[in-house]
C-alpha positions as CSV (number, residue, x, y, z in Angstrom):
1,M,90.4,128.2,94.7
2,T,91.3,125.9,91.9
3,L,92.7,122.3,92.0
4,D,96.0,122.8,90.4
5,S,97.0,125.6,92.6
6,I,96.7,123.3,96.4
7,G,100.0,122.0,97.7
8,R,101.1,117.9,97.5
9,G,99.4,116.1,100.1
10,K,96.5,118.5,101.0
11,R,92.9,117.7,101.3
12,A,89.9,119.2,99.4
13,E,86.4,118.7,98.6
14,I,85.1,119.7,95.3
15,I,82.9,122.3,95.1
16,S,82.3,122.8,91.3
17,I,83.2,121.8,87.3
18,D,83.1,123.8,84.3
19,W,82.6,121.2,83.0
20,D,82.0,123.8,80.0
21,A,85.7,123.8,80.3
22,L,86.4,120.5,79.1
23,A,85.8,118.1,76.3
24,P,82.8,115.8,76.2
25,D,84.7,112.7,76.4
26,E,86.9,114.2,79.2
27,G,84.3,114.9,81.3
28,K,82.8,111.4,81.0
29,R,86.0,109.9,82.1
30,L,86.3,111.9,85.1
31,R,82.6,111.1,85.9
32,A,83.5,107.7,86.0
33,L,86.3,107.6,88.0
34,G,84.4,109.5,90.6
35,I,85.6,112.8,90.0
36,D,82.8,115.5,90.2
37,E,80.9,118.1,92.9
38,G,81.0,117.0,96.8
39,A,83.7,114.5,96.0
40,R,86.6,114.2,98.7
41,I,90.0,114.4,97.4
42,A,93.7,114.7,98.0
43,I,96.7,115.4,95.9
44,A,99.1,113.1,96.2
45,H,101.7,114.1,93.1
46,K,102.2,117.1,91.0
47,G,104.2,117.1,87.9
48,V,106.5,114.6,86.3
49,L,110.6,115.6,85.5
50,G,110.4,118.6,87.5
51,S,106.8,120.0,85.3
52,S,103.4,120.2,87.0
53,D,101.2,118.3,84.1
54,P,100.1,116.1,85.2
55,I,98.6,116.0,88.7
56,A,98.0,112.3,90.5
57,V,94.6,112.7,92.5
58,M,93.7,110.2,95.1
59,V,89.9,109.7,95.0
60,G,88.9,107.1,97.8
61,R,91.1,104.4,97.7
62,M,92.5,105.3,94.3
63,T,95.1,107.5,92.5
64,I,94.3,109.0,89.2
65,A,96.1,110.9,87.1
66,I,94.8,114.4,85.7
67,R,95.7,117.4,83.6
68,K,96.6,120.4,84.9
69,V,93.6,122.1,82.6
70,H,91.7,119.7,84.3
71,A,92.4,120.3,87.5
72,A,92.1,124.4,86.2
73,A,88.1,123.8,85.9
74,M,87.5,121.7,88.9
75,Q,86.3,124.6,92.0
76,V,87.9,123.0,95.3
77,E,87.1,123.6,98.8
78,A,90.2,122.7,101.9
79,I,89.4,120.2,104.4
């Protein structure tokens, strides 16, 4: 399943990321923020004003916002 398909409050581990689906600078930014294979994450919030974009993701003690298209490039496994 992909990260954009899991619900709020759910925890997951990133199994793989389709880096080719992302622009090189976006991939570099995500890696710098700790988003990479093996990272354990949780969905904090989804969307603003009724939309489903952006997605607030907790990585360790940090909460970051990512676009739904980025989340769709990440294969995860629920934990």
